N, C-alpha and C positions, 0 to 999 in steps of 0.2 A: 521695533522688531520683536516679535513674540517667539520665545524658544520653548518647545515642549520636550521634556526629558522622558525617555522610555526606560523603564527599569526591567530587570530580569523577570520580576514577577509579572509585569505587563506582557512580556513576550511569552511566558509560560501560559498565562490566561488566554492569549491569542491563539497559541498552538492548540490548547485543549478545545477551544471554541471552533477552530478551523477543522480539526479532526472530527469533531462531532457533526459538523455540517456535511463534511465529505461522506461520512458513514451514512447519513440520512439520504444523501443524493444517490449513493451507490447501492443502497439496500434493495430497491426494486430491481435494479439492473442485475445484481448478483443472483437473485432468486430465479430470474429467467434463464440464466446460463445453464449449460450442461455440467456434468460432474467433472470433466477434465477440460482444461483450457490450454490453448497453444500460447506461445510466447507473445505474439502480437496482441492477443486478447488480454493477457495479464498486464502488459505494458499500458494498454488503453485504460483498463480498470484502475490501475495504481498511478497512472499519469507519470510514468518513469521512462527513461531512455533504455535502449538495449544494453548499454554498458552497466547501468544501475542494476538491471535484472541479472546480468552476468555476475555482478558482485554479490547479489543476494544468493545466487546459486553457490558461488565459490566459498563464501564464508558460512554456509550452512543455514542461513536465515530462512531460506525458502527451499523446501524439498521439491524434487522433480523426478520425472521418469523420462528417459531418452529412448525413443524408438527410431532406429535409423539415424537420421540427422535432425529429427524433430523433438523438441523438448515439450513435455506435457506437465501441467501443474494441477493438483487437486484443488477444486473450488473451496473445499473446507480449509485448506492451508492458506489460501488467499484471505478468506474471511478471518481466520485466526490471526494472520499478520496485521490486518486492519484493526482487529480488536486489541491486539497487543500494542499497537502504535498509540492507541487512545489511552492506554494505562501507563504511559511513560516509558515503554519499552522501545527497542530499536526497530 
C-alpha cells in the first residue's frame, strides 16, 4: 500500500493554481456582463451559496446596493474580490 502525504505547501500551491484557473475561466464571462449584477448572477460567477453571499455582505467583504428587496453588486467589486482571492486575501 502506497501512502502519499500532502503538505501545507502542496495545498497552498493547489489553491494558487485553482484560483488562477478559475480567473481564466471567468475572465471572458465577466467582460460580457453589465455593470451591476443581481445576487443570483454573483452566486453563479463565484460559485457560492446564498448563505455565503449573505456572509460576504454582512462582514463587509462585498459591497452592495439594495433597491427595494433586490441586492445589486458592482462588477468591479466582484473582479476585485476575485483578484484579492488570488493574492492570499479572504
